[in-house]
Backbone as a chain_set.jsonl record, in Angstrom:
{"seq": "MEKINNVYCIEGLMADSNSYLIDNTDSGSEYNYILVDTGTGETKGYLYSILKEIGIDPEDIDLIVNTHCHFDHVGGNDFFPSGKVAIHKEDANSLRDPSSKLTVSSLFGSQIRRHDVDIELEEGDKIANFEVLHTPGHSEGGLSLWDDEILICGDTIFANGGIGRMDIGGNPRDMKESLMRLKELDVEYLLPGHGPWVNNGKEHIKMSCMNMGIM", "coords": {"N": [[85.902, 85.68, -68.263], [82.8, 84.864, -69.009], [79.6, 84.763, -70.702], [77.204, 81.802, -70.137], [74.326, 81.368, -70.901], [72.371, 82.229, -68.622], [74.312, 82.305, -66.809], [76.992, 84.545, -65.504], [80.054, 83.88, -65.591], [82.847, 83.397, -64.062], [86.174, 83.034, -63.84], [88.835, 81.828, -61.113], [91.341, 83.552, -59.035], [94.483, 81.962, -58.609], [94.241, 80.518, -55.448], [91.5, 80.758, -54.966], [88.578, 79.52, -55.876], [86.373, 79.437, -58.416], [84.073, 81.255, -59.105], [79.868, 81.467, -59.289], [77.954, 84.052, -60.928], [74.146, 83.883, -61.152], [72.029, 85.602, -62.598], [69.411, 86.613, -62.12], [67.524, 88.744, -62.982], [65.11, 88.235, -64.411], [62.748, 86.961, -62.508], [61.203, 88.051, -60.827], [61.293, 87.035, -58.562], [63.216, 88.388, -55.103], [65.775, 87.601, -54.912], [67.625, 88.668, -56.852], [70.102, 88.923, -57.751], [72.57, 85.557, -57.953], [75.192, 84.877, -55.781], [77.374, 81.915, -56.966], [79.49, 80.916, -54.609], [82.938, 82.558, -53.559], [85.206, 82.548, -53.398], [88.992, 82.614, -51.661], [88.95, 84.7, -50.057], [91.103, 86.723, -51.327], [91.269, 87.57, -52.582], [89.511, 90.831, -53.515], [89.788, 93.002, -54.819], [89.954, 92.124, -57.562], [87.67, 90.265, -57.404], [86.123, 92.151, -56.972], [86.21, 93.392, -60.213], [85.865, 92.269, -61.998], [82.957, 91.235, -61.091], [82.19, 94.414, -61.782], [82.821, 95.598, -64.716], [81.064, 93.327, -65.647], [79.073, 95.452, -64.531], [77.625, 95.216, -62.08], [77.668, 95.792, -58.681], [79.286, 95.123, -55.676], [77.618, 95.909, -53.292], [74.787, 94.84, -54.557], [74.691, 91.693, -55.163], [72.077, 89.617, -53.887], [72.122, 87.924, -52.64], [74.161, 84.97, -51.772], [75.756, 81.363, -52.682], [77.065, 78.952, -51.313], [79.072, 76.489, -52.568], [80.27, 74.333, -50.886], [81.363, 73.713, -48.004], [84.494, 74.568, -47.846], [87.444, 77.127, -47.414], [88.818, 77.9, -49.361], [86.348, 78.604, -50.819], [84.544, 79.733, -49.094], [85.384, 81.884, -48.8], [85.155, 84.608, -48.761], [82.847, 85.126, -48.795], [82.075, 87.919, -46.956], [83.244, 90.056, -48.457], [80.512, 90.869, -49.339], [78.601, 91.675, -47.621], [75.609, 91.977, -47.701], [74.265, 89.912, -48.855], [72.078, 87.467, -48.353], [73.374, 84.422, -47.258], [73.247, 81.072, -47.957], [73.497, 77.335, -48.07], [74.252, 74.021, -48.032], [72.328, 72.124, -45.723], [74.036, 70.046, -44.382], [76.826, 71.035, -44.483], [76.141, 73.557, -43.159], [77.093, 73.713, -39.962], [79.462, 73.252, -39.786], [80.428, 75.908, -41.264], [79.147, 77.688, -40.006], [81.126, 77.407, -37.594], [83.271, 78.698, -36.202], [85.657, 77.275, -35.078], [85.48, 75.648, -36.422], [87.431, 72.259, -37.992], [86.84, 71.28, -40.646], [86.645, 73.497, -42.462], [88.281, 73.697, -43.617], [90.688, 76.082, -43.757], [92.591, 75.865, -41.985], [94.655, 75.09, -44.29], [95.418, 76.653, -46.116], [96.99, 78.76, -44.801], [95.082, 80.688, -43.117], [92.195, 82.27, -41.722], [88.45, 82.228, -41.781], [86.325, 84.926, -41.907], [83.408, 85.242, -42.2], [80.65, 83.673, -40.538], [77.543, 83.241, -40.465], [74.847, 81.746, -41.279], [71.943, 81.872, -43.252], [70.342, 80.111, -44.563], [69.381, 77.117, -44.787], [70.408, 74.474, -47.618], [68.499, 71.99, -48.865], [68.447, 68.687, -50.952], [66.307, 68.974, -53.871], [65.751, 71.699, -53.233], [65.111, 75.162, -54.598], [67.14, 77.424, -56.564], [66.52, 80.331, -58.075], [66.507, 79.347, -61.144], [67.817, 76.271, -60.986], [68.076, 73.679, -59.945], [68.18, 72.828, -56.611], [70.981, 70.184, -55.731], [71.743, 67.127, -53.241], [75.226, 66.45, -53.408], [77.287, 64.714, -51.952], [80.745, 63.836, -51.359], [83.69, 64.957, -52.686], [82.855, 66.352, -49.321], [80.893, 66.738, -47.141], [77.94, 67.718, -47.264], [78.046, 68.972, -49.879], [77.241, 70.269, -53.12], [75.035, 70.118, -56.269], [73.893, 72.433, -58.737], [71.669, 72.932, -61.001], [70.04, 72.905, -63.635], [69.374, 71.492, -65.944], [70.539, 72.091, -68.251], [72.671, 73.093, -68.038], [74.857, 72.408, -65.549], [76.118, 73.218, -62.573], [78.521, 72.405, -60.135], [80.957, 72.251, -57.459], [83.085, 71.082, -56.304], [82.899, 68.372, -56.85], [83.572, 67.214, -59.291], [85.64, 67.867, -62.143], [86.939, 69.269, -64.813], [87.421, 67.143, -67.534], [88.202, 64.862, -66.619], [87.733, 64.707, -63.691], [88.062, 64.782, -60.231], [86.591, 65.4, -57.214], [89.182, 65.934, -54.033], [89.128, 63.308, -51.048], [89.559, 63.139, -48.516], [89.716, 65.271, -46.619], [86.793, 65.532, -45.639], [85.469, 64.84, -46.814], [84.112, 61.646, -48.298], [85.113, 57.841, -50.473], [82.641, 56.45, -50.953], [80.305, 57.957, -50.759], [80.733, 59.608, -52.651], [81.046, 58.067, -55.132], [78.908, 57.11, -55.228], [77.15, 59.848, -55.715], [78.783, 60.609, -58.084], [77.472, 58.633, -60.067], [74.918, 59.593, -59.772], [75.143, 61.774, -61.155], [76.291, 60.986, -64.565], [73.493, 60.644, -65.236], [72.727, 62.66, -66.103], [72.18, 64.676, -68.78], [74.049, 66.451, -69.11], [75.107, 69.732, -70.743], [76.963, 72.087, -70.005], [79.915, 71.924, -67.925], [80.504, 73.434, -65.198], [82.529, 73.698, -63.067], [84.054, 73.809, -59.493], [87.112, 74.665, -60.076], [89.566, 75.347, -62.161], [88.883, 74.599, -65.368], [85.912, 76.089, -67.468], [83.075, 73.669, -69.555], [81.834, 72.317, -72.45], [79.735, 69.998, -73.21], [79.415, 68.735, -70.992], [78.476, 65.909, -69.677], [79.952, 63.873, -71.449], [82.532, 64.708, -69.77], [81.769, 64.087, -67.129], [81.229, 60.971, -67.535], [84.004, 60.404, -67.829], [85.203, 62.011, -65.33], [83.502, 59.406, -63.702], [84.783, 56.893, -64.795], [87.567, 57.353, -63.874], [87.122, 56.837, -60.87], [85.637, 54.173, -61.82], [83.763, 53.478, -61.51], [81.346, 52.05, -64.842]], "CA": [[84.546, 85.71, -67.882], [82.064, 84.053, -70.251], [78.111, 83.938, -70.167], [76.049, 81.036, -70.074], [72.383, 81.781, -70.564], [71.462, 83.628, -67.714], [74.749, 82.355, -66.017], [78.966, 84.362, -65.929], [81.284, 82.573, -65.18], [84.553, 83.504, -63.712], [87.666, 82.008, -63.08], [88.951, 82.279, -59.461], [92.694, 83.716, -59.343], [95.236, 81.799, -57.613], [94.08, 79.71, -54.937], [90.309, 80.933, -55.4], [87.581, 79.066, -56.599], [85.585, 79.579, -60.036], [82.957, 81.715, -59.041], [79.228, 81.874, -60.742], [76.878, 85.126, -61.456], [73.063, 83.995, -62.24], [71.654, 86.424, -63.262], [67.674, 85.97, -61.825], [66.161, 89.839, -62.663], [63.347, 88.511, -64.842], [62.087, 85.995, -62.49], [60.678, 88.723, -60.01], [62.288, 86.706, -56.497], [63.81, 88.696, -53.922], [67.431, 87.847, -55.12], [67.913, 89.343, -58.54], [71.776, 88.554, -58.429], [73.287, 85.57, -57.05], [76.805, 84.171, -56.458], [77.819, 81.024, -56.282], [80.377, 80.707, -54.404], [83.24, 84.137, -53.294], [86.51, 82.534, -53.068], [89.145, 83.101, -50.681], [88.494, 85.842, -49.452], [92.153, 87.459, -50.664], [91.447, 89.263, -54.033], [88.768, 91.044, -53.621], [89.582, 93.468, -55.687], [90.23, 91.03, -58.573], [86.418, 89.943, -57.882], [84.891, 93.418, -57.338], [86.675, 94.088, -60.593], [85.007, 91.519, -62.985], [81.386, 92.21, -60.862], [82.253, 95.691, -62.587], [82.87, 94.578, -65.785], [79.305, 92.996, -65.746], [77.479, 96.278, -63.966], [77.207, 94.603, -60.604], [77.919, 96.49, -58.06], [78.631, 94.625, -54.086], [75.417, 95.005, -52.675], [73.644, 94.066, -55.722], [74.848, 90.726, -54.553], [71.122, 88.905, -52.589], [72.174, 86.157, -51.665], [75.009, 84.082, -51.54], [75.513, 79.651, -52.68], [77.971, 77.8, -51.475], [79.199, 74.452, -52.751], [80.58, 73.427, -49.768], [82.168, 74.391, -47.012], [85.914, 75.057, -48.118], [87.751, 78.336, -47.723], [88.929, 78.52, -50.895], [84.612, 78.502, -51.596], [83.22, 80.805, -48.74], [86.275, 82.457, -47.829], [85.248, 86.18, -49.531], [81.828, 85.747, -48.222], [81.992, 89.099, -46.04], [82.743, 90.908, -49.004], [78.807, 90.915, -49.895], [77.061, 91.874, -46.378], [73.796, 92.686, -48.398], [73.775, 88.873, -49.895], [71.905, 86.128, -47.323], [74.057, 83.02, -47.306], [73.15, 79.311, -48.317], [75.108, 75.963, -48.488], [73.562, 73.01, -47.852], [72.425, 71.364, -44.288], [75.04, 69.497, -43.913], [77.621, 71.648, -44.547], [76.204, 75.25, -41.83], [77.543, 73.881, -38.758], [80.996, 73.669, -39.951], [80.276, 77.156, -41.648], [78.623, 78.68, -38.592], [81.724, 77.052, -36.496], [84.823, 79.034, -35.904], [87.166, 76.701, -34.609], [85.522, 73.627, -37.416], [88.332, 71.7, -39.24], [86.021, 71.352, -42.29], [86.626, 74.766, -42.968], [90.159, 73.843, -44.128], [90.731, 76.798, -43.211], [94.724, 75.97, -41.824], [95.638, 75.016, -45.205], [95.653, 78.239, -46.499], [97.1, 79.678, -43.484], [93.794, 81.722, -42.823], [90.982, 81.753, -40.809], [86.73, 82.147, -42.564], [85.675, 85.844, -41.48], [82.178, 85.788, -42.086], [80.123, 82.723, -40.519], [76.227, 83.303, -40.896], [73.925, 81.23, -42.836], [70.542, 82.476, -43.575], [69.863, 79.157, -45.636], [70.431, 75.776, -44.905], [69.497, 73.77, -48.434], [68.158, 70.269, -49.099], [67.797, 68.612, -51.986], [65.343, 69.841, -54.665], [65.465, 73.643, -53.706], [65.755, 75.281, -56.234], [68.056, 78.882, -56.788], [66.282, 80.354, -59.81], [66.195, 78.096, -62.423], [68.492, 75.554, -60.449], [67.439, 72.785, -58.736], [69.825, 72.066, -55.689], [71.346, 68.216, -55.834], [73.224, 67.345, -52.455], [76.269, 65.753, -54.725], [78.139, 64.977, -51.401], [82.445, 63.003, -51.742], [84.612, 65.921, -51.23], [82.327, 67.597, -48.13], [79.505, 65.645, -46.527], [77.355, 68.954, -47.784], [78.251, 69.468, -51.239], [76.365, 70.812, -53.721], [75.089, 71.027, -57.361], [73.456, 73.498, -58.849], [71.801, 71.849, -62.32], [68.626, 73.196, -64.852], [69.071, 70.637, -67.313], [71.184, 71.805, -69.836], [74.063, 73.618, -67.095], [75.341, 71.756, -63.942], [77.276, 73.96, -61.027], [79.349, 71.347, -59.997], [82.037, 72.779, -57.066], [84.735, 70.27, -56.492], [82.579, 67.103, -57.315], [84.013, 66.901, -61.007], [86.2, 68.897, -63.0], [86.981, 69.239, -66.61], [88.39, 66.278, -68.206], [88.308, 63.587, -65.923], [89.108, 64.949, -62.657], [87.152, 64.789, -59.163], [87.392, 66.795, -55.988], [89.929, 64.97, -52.698], [88.071, 63.199, -50.471], [90.375, 63.58, -47.675], [89.554, 66.685, -45.883], [85.553, 65.874, -45.23], [84.705, 63.836, -47.969], [84.642, 60.279, -48.181], [85.265, 57.611, -51.701], [81.375, 55.611, -51.089], [79.587, 59.252, -51.295], [81.456, 59.91, -54.098], [80.996, 57.429, -56.331], [77.304, 56.994, -55.379], [77.317, 61.285, -56.459], [78.599, 60.702, -60.035], [76.414, 57.169, -60.095], [73.903, 60.004, -59.986], [75.625, 62.56, -61.879], [75.813, 60.468, -64.718], [73.042, 60.026, -65.223], [72.06, 63.528, -66.006], [71.911, 65.145, -70.089], [74.205, 67.771, -68.695], [75.763, 70.077, -71.655], [77.844, 73.343, -69.529], [80.049, 71.503, -66.755], [80.885, 74.34, -64.036], [83.389, 73.057, -61.787], [84.108, 74.612, -58.593], [87.832, 74.922, -59.841], [89.966, 75.662, -63.863], [87.553, 75.767, -66.821], [83.761, 75.167, -67.127], [83.859, 73.605, -70.547], [80.378, 71.994, -73.13], [79.867, 68.279, -73.646], [79.902, 68.114, -70.107], [78.421, 64.978, -70.387], [81.087, 63.16, -71.687], [84.008, 65.094, -68.973], [80.972, 63.785, -66.476], [81.926, 60.154, -67.805], [85.647, 60.814, -67.52], [85.617, 61.383, -63.321], [83.123, 58.41, -63.23], [86.035, 56.446, -65.141], [88.49, 57.706, -62.671], [86.851, 56.332, -59.646], [86.113, 52.844, -61.442], [82.606, 53.202, -62.395], [81.738, 52.377, -66.148]], "C": [[84.0, 85.162, -68.951], [80.545, 83.716, -69.905], [77.751, 83.124, -70.88], [74.536, 81.247, -70.153], [72.36, 82.587, -69.858], [73.304, 83.484, -66.68], [76.853, 82.796, -66.2], [79.212, 83.837, -65.232], [82.587, 83.005, -65.18], [85.689, 82.957, -62.678], [88.321, 82.55, -61.77], [90.618, 82.368, -60.429], [93.628, 82.985, -58.034], [94.367, 80.918, -56.731], [91.906, 79.826, -54.875], [89.5, 79.744, -56.3], [87.32, 79.777, -57.723], [84.533, 80.133, -58.594], [81.695, 81.825, -60.699], [78.236, 83.13, -60.341], [75.711, 84.248, -61.952], [72.355, 85.144, -62.039], [69.725, 86.63, -63.514], [66.827, 87.638, -61.774], [64.409, 89.58, -63.579], [62.648, 87.634, -63.761], [60.77, 86.79, -61.498], [60.784, 87.992, -58.263], [62.699, 87.834, -56.33], [65.128, 88.682, -53.895], [67.457, 87.966, -56.943], [69.499, 88.537, -58.74], [72.054, 87.475, -56.866], [74.294, 84.373, -57.279], [77.279, 83.177, -55.573], [79.298, 81.287, -55.877], [81.781, 81.802, -54.32], [84.71, 83.652, -53.581], [87.269, 82.249, -51.98], [88.88, 83.701, -49.999], [89.96, 87.093, -49.536], [92.337, 87.562, -51.551], [90.173, 89.999, -53.886], [88.748, 92.445, -54.277], [89.793, 93.393, -57.584], [88.835, 90.432, -58.443], [85.242, 91.321, -58.471], [85.426, 93.421, -58.998], [85.681, 92.972, -61.806], [83.513, 91.663, -62.664], [81.195, 93.968, -62.181], [82.217, 95.496, -63.682], [81.283, 94.274, -66.159], [77.794, 93.903, -65.495], [77.061, 95.907, -63.307], [77.801, 94.833, -59.793], [77.693, 95.557, -56.253], [77.376, 94.823, -53.491], [74.124, 95.555, -53.662], [73.787, 92.424, -55.512], [73.873, 90.913, -53.197], [71.68, 87.644, -51.933], [73.695, 85.823, -52.366], [75.101, 82.077, -51.418], [76.59, 79.088, -52.435], [77.993, 76.446, -51.791], [79.332, 73.095, -51.78], [80.936, 74.369, -48.564], [83.656, 74.989, -46.733], [86.323, 76.31, -47.726], [88.09, 78.467, -48.291], [87.066, 78.521, -51.755], [84.348, 79.519, -50.881], [84.332, 81.632, -48.136], [86.164, 84.106, -48.306], [83.815, 85.925, -49.658], [80.929, 87.157, -47.611], [82.134, 89.86, -47.137], [81.678, 90.949, -49.862], [78.355, 91.252, -49.174], [75.832, 92.078, -46.998], [73.467, 90.818, -48.995], [73.819, 87.581, -48.486], [72.813, 85.217, -47.667], [73.114, 81.668, -47.107], [74.382, 78.136, -48.271], [74.076, 74.735, -47.165], [73.697, 72.552, -45.64], [73.59, 70.585, -44.192], [76.619, 70.425, -43.239], [77.411, 73.191, -43.508], [77.245, 75.242, -40.476], [79.204, 74.151, -38.951], [81.538, 75.09, -40.71], [80.258, 77.596, -40.216], [80.361, 78.456, -37.429], [83.009, 77.572, -36.777], [86.429, 77.957, -35.786], [87.388, 74.856, -36.232], [87.111, 73.345, -38.237], [88.392, 71.893, -40.571], [86.437, 72.289, -43.402], [87.872, 74.979, -43.533], [90.465, 74.713, -44.27], [92.694, 77.042, -43.199], [95.461, 75.628, -42.994], [95.975, 75.565, -45.872], [96.285, 79.084, -45.03], [96.731, 80.926, -43.218], [92.661, 81.884, -41.355], [89.364, 83.115, -41.799], [87.326, 84.157, -41.658], [84.323, 86.304, -41.193], [81.343, 83.664, -42.033], [78.967, 82.274, -39.858], [76.22, 82.46, -42.051], [72.798, 81.732, -42.436], [70.145, 81.112, -43.7], [70.378, 78.166, -45.304], [69.346, 74.835, -46.766], [69.795, 72.386, -48.093], [67.947, 70.34, -50.204], [66.733, 68.552, -52.471], [64.654, 71.393, -53.866], [65.68, 74.369, -54.09], [65.911, 77.202, -55.478], [67.538, 78.772, -57.884], [66.181, 80.218, -59.989], [66.757, 77.055, -61.971], [68.054, 75.116, -60.027], [68.66, 72.702, -57.78], [70.103, 70.51, -55.702], [72.477, 68.114, -54.911], [74.358, 65.807, -53.253], [77.417, 65.607, -53.236], [79.674, 63.533, -51.536], [83.714, 64.336, -51.361], [83.95, 66.85, -50.056], [81.313, 67.274, -47.52], [78.023, 66.364, -46.85], [77.606, 69.528, -48.876], [76.847, 69.341, -52.041], [75.947, 70.509, -54.863], [74.201, 71.91, -57.735], [72.947, 72.72, -60.086], [69.532, 72.289, -62.757], [68.254, 72.577, -65.667], [69.431, 71.223, -68.235], [72.326, 72.159, -68.772], [74.363, 73.18, -65.237], [76.747, 72.365, -63.51], [77.212, 72.653, -59.888], [79.763, 71.036, -58.186], [83.068, 72.271, -57.265], [84.403, 69.018, -56.322], [83.272, 66.359, -58.186], [84.326, 68.093, -61.512], [86.028, 69.154, -64.492], [87.71, 68.211, -66.541], [89.255, 65.139, -67.489], [88.401, 63.347, -63.668], [87.83, 64.979, -60.978], [87.807, 64.705, -57.659], [88.186, 65.275, -54.797], [89.036, 64.736, -51.802], [88.455, 62.74, -48.678], [90.154, 64.378, -46.312], [87.815, 67.04, -45.967], [84.922, 65.18, -45.733], [84.997, 61.871, -47.742], [84.347, 58.752, -50.177], [82.855, 56.888, -51.762], [79.883, 56.955, -51.528], [80.047, 59.328, -52.448], [80.846, 59.418, -55.618], [79.627, 56.905, -56.671], [76.533, 59.281, -56.17], [77.62, 61.334, -58.112], [77.958, 59.844, -60.723], [75.109, 58.114, -60.913], [73.617, 61.432, -61.188], [75.932, 62.272, -63.718], [74.762, 60.165, -65.583], [72.467, 61.259, -66.057], [73.076, 63.951, -67.233], [72.869, 66.447, -70.189], [75.335, 67.983, -70.401], [76.527, 71.244, -70.605], [77.779, 72.394, -68.273], [80.543, 72.334, -66.491], [81.564, 74.324, -63.256], [83.743, 74.375, -60.753], [86.2, 75.143, -59.349], [88.205, 74.601, -61.881], [88.478, 75.345, -64.95], [86.882, 74.843, -67.213], [84.088, 74.704, -69.062], [82.126, 72.768, -71.338], [80.825, 70.955, -73.41], [80.089, 67.76, -72.259], [79.79, 66.668, -69.606], [79.285, 63.958, -70.588], [82.896, 63.449, -70.158], [82.99, 63.869, -67.837], [81.936, 61.815, -66.518], [82.576, 59.57, -67.509], [85.692, 60.423, -66.506], [84.851, 59.683, -63.156], [84.074, 57.465, -63.5], [86.944, 56.001, -64.282], [87.703, 56.605, -61.09], [86.273, 54.8, -60.015], [84.772, 52.222, -61.58], [82.573, 52.904, -63.442], [79.786, 52.459, -66.394]], "O": [[84.734, 84.948, -69.916], [80.177, 82.81, -69.157], [77.787, 83.266, -72.103], [73.783, 81.225, -69.179], [72.325, 83.761, -70.227], [73.576, 84.418, -65.925], [77.735, 82.066, -66.653], [78.656, 83.318, -64.264], [83.339, 82.989, -66.155], [85.914, 82.662, -61.504], [88.251, 83.749, -61.5], [91.034, 81.879, -61.48], [93.55, 83.304, -56.848], [93.502, 80.416, -57.448], [91.226, 78.809, -54.736], [89.964, 79.23, -57.318], [88.033, 80.736, -58.016], [84.342, 79.595, -57.503], [81.864, 82.004, -61.906], [77.739, 83.02, -59.221], [75.905, 83.737, -63.055], [72.223, 85.481, -60.863], [69.04, 86.736, -64.531], [65.911, 87.91, -60.998], [63.315, 90.144, -63.55], [61.516, 87.463, -64.212], [59.64, 86.309, -61.408], [60.413, 88.436, -57.177], [62.658, 88.56, -57.323], [65.779, 89.426, -53.161], [67.272, 87.194, -57.884], [69.865, 87.791, -59.649], [71.972, 87.755, -55.67], [74.406, 83.485, -58.124], [77.525, 83.163, -54.367], [80.146, 81.766, -56.631], [81.876, 82.126, -55.504], [85.44, 84.522, -54.056], [86.658, 81.649, -51.096], [88.419, 83.193, -48.977], [90.187, 87.957, -48.689], [93.516, 87.697, -51.879], [89.445, 89.266, -54.555], [87.673, 93.045, -54.273], [89.776, 94.25, -58.468], [88.552, 89.917, -59.525], [84.394, 91.541, -59.336], [84.272, 93.523, -59.415], [84.668, 93.474, -62.294], [82.746, 92.08, -63.532], [80.354, 94.32, -63.009], [81.122, 94.972, -63.884], [80.54, 94.966, -66.854], [76.6, 93.734, -65.747], [75.835, 95.962, -63.402], [78.826, 94.151, -59.773], [76.617, 95.349, -55.692], [76.41, 94.09, -53.28], [73.113, 96.252, -53.567], [72.732, 91.848, -55.774], [74.072, 91.549, -52.163], [71.571, 86.815, -51.03], [74.178, 86.41, -53.334], [74.678, 81.471, -50.433], [77.206, 78.642, -53.403], [77.247, 75.527, -51.452], [78.977, 71.918, -51.727], [80.724, 75.572, -48.406], [83.986, 75.666, -45.759], [85.287, 76.963, -47.607], [88.038, 79.69, -48.423], [86.788, 78.452, -52.953], [83.899, 80.475, -51.514], [84.192, 82.052, -46.987], [87.176, 84.793, -48.169], [83.326, 86.466, -50.65], [79.73, 87.419, -47.703], [81.183, 90.639, -47.201], [81.858, 91.059, -51.075], [77.187, 91.437, -49.518], [74.977, 92.503, -46.221], [72.384, 90.592, -49.536], [74.753, 87.036, -47.897], [73.063, 85.379, -48.861], [72.4, 81.433, -46.132], [75.607, 78.127, -48.39], [73.561, 74.776, -46.048], [74.566, 72.639, -44.772], [74.142, 71.164, -43.256], [77.19, 70.45, -42.149], [78.4, 73.837, -43.163], [77.923, 76.167, -40.028], [79.926, 74.992, -38.417], [82.731, 75.389, -40.78], [81.219, 77.798, -39.474], [80.636, 79.325, -36.6], [83.798, 76.98, -37.514], [87.589, 77.96, -36.197], [88.164, 73.999, -36.657], [87.718, 74.168, -38.923], [89.229, 72.33, -41.361], [86.559, 72.126, -44.616], [88.421, 76.033, -43.853], [90.864, 74.673, -45.435], [93.543, 77.714, -43.785], [96.686, 75.749, -42.994], [96.969, 75.198, -46.5], [95.705, 80.017, -44.474], [97.418, 81.939, -43.088], [92.719, 81.469, -40.197], [89.403, 84.281, -42.193], [88.373, 84.421, -41.068], [83.958, 87.204, -40.437], [81.405, 82.781, -42.889], [78.944, 81.377, -39.014], [76.88, 82.325, -43.082], [72.644, 82.043, -41.255], [69.433, 80.8, -42.746], [71.596, 78.0, -45.371], [68.134, 74.7, -46.933], [70.684, 71.806, -47.469], [67.48, 71.318, -50.787], [65.865, 68.083, -51.734], [63.544, 71.921, -53.93], [66.897, 74.549, -54.058], [65.338, 77.861, -54.612], [67.668, 77.836, -58.672], [64.962, 80.317, -59.851], [66.193, 76.188, -62.639], [67.232, 75.717, -59.337], [69.836, 72.547, -58.109], [69.141, 69.742, -55.673], [73.618, 68.534, -55.106], [74.122, 64.617, -53.464], [78.409, 66.332, -53.307], [79.374, 62.371, -51.809], [84.343, 64.586, -50.333], [84.421, 67.967, -49.838], [80.664, 68.32, -47.524], [77.006, 65.684, -46.717], [77.384, 70.738, -48.915], [75.825, 68.693, -51.813], [77.108, 70.459, -55.267], [73.529, 72.265, -56.767], [73.678, 71.778, -60.391], [68.421, 72.016, -62.303], [67.175, 72.713, -66.243], [68.784, 71.062, -69.269], [73.076, 71.187, -68.673], [74.055, 73.677, -64.153], [77.908, 72.161, -63.864], [76.336, 72.171, -59.169], [79.269, 70.098, -57.561], [83.929, 72.628, -58.069], [85.219, 68.291, -55.756], [83.577, 65.175, -58.041], [83.66, 69.127, -61.454], [84.971, 69.201, -65.122], [88.599, 68.121, -65.694], [90.392, 64.7, -67.655], [88.801, 62.517, -62.851], [86.664, 65.32, -61.178], [88.84, 64.26, -57.158], [87.851, 64.09, -54.779], [88.167, 65.572, -51.549], [87.715, 62.161, -47.883], [90.442, 64.005, -45.174], [87.369, 68.16, -46.214], [83.836, 64.789, -45.307], [85.865, 61.203, -47.179], [83.36, 58.959, -50.883], [82.094, 57.086, -52.709], [78.91, 56.845, -52.274], [79.307, 58.905, -53.336], [80.433, 59.971, -56.637], [79.201, 56.458, -57.736], [75.609, 59.559, -56.934], [76.989, 61.857, -59.031], [77.764, 60.056, -61.92], [74.512, 57.839, -61.953], [72.625, 61.891, -61.755], [75.826, 63.312, -64.367], [74.967, 59.504, -66.601], [71.592, 60.884, -66.837], [74.295, 63.807, -67.146], [72.686, 67.333, -71.024], [75.982, 67.128, -71.005], [76.927, 70.213, -70.064], [76.78, 72.021, -67.657], [81.39, 72.606, -67.342], [81.276, 75.131, -62.372], [83.725, 75.566, -61.064], [86.506, 76.242, -58.887], [87.501, 73.966, -62.667], [87.39, 75.908, -65.063], [86.933, 73.619, -67.339], [84.99, 75.201, -69.737], [81.22, 72.727, -70.506], [81.974, 70.733, -73.791], [80.707, 66.714, -72.058], [80.799, 66.135, -69.141], [79.303, 63.079, -69.726], [83.826, 62.707, -69.843], [83.499, 62.753, -67.734], [82.891, 61.484, -65.817], [82.415, 58.458, -67.006], [85.977, 59.274, -66.168], [85.495, 58.804, -62.583], [84.46, 56.943, -62.454], [87.198, 54.849, -63.931], [88.279, 55.621, -60.626], [86.246, 54.004, -59.077], [84.516, 51.026, -61.716], [83.666, 53.193, -63.929], [79.313, 52.742, -67.495]]}, "num_chains": 1, "name": "protein.A"}
């Protein structure tokens, strides 16, 4: 676990996504603690223990932001019943539908336990000090959070040139457009959905672009 500015970075365990806790307590907002992605929901004790180290109880989480609707990012939403759930509007119906194949829960041999969506996010919305960017490609409703320094990017981009797979609800055309857009940002810290978070994020985005044939 590491803190970058007002974001606590929590490494995912096993198949879990990484989780990112945004400390928004200085804003005067109704959302003091915002958790970005909650993993598969199969490692409750681990996530709780990391939050306890920070000094946060589960009921302190006011808002959950899911970067997209895949099981390994939303499966733990039910760990935080006090938190409202926010996801991009293009992925909202997939999360709401227990039978949706777009959550890919079947790939994990499990099921999502919480299907409510309180807030359908759109391009330009604000989450604490972050702006919502619609970055489809890995899923139709993939989103990133950007504060002019930190990019929380879900499974769009990974460190060292990785990109999210596009055969489970996404498509290459959208991915290329998202990468071209993110390439223009002056990213210092890249906080992806899996794997290490890194500084010099702009260079990692350039590597991802090169791997998609974007120069």
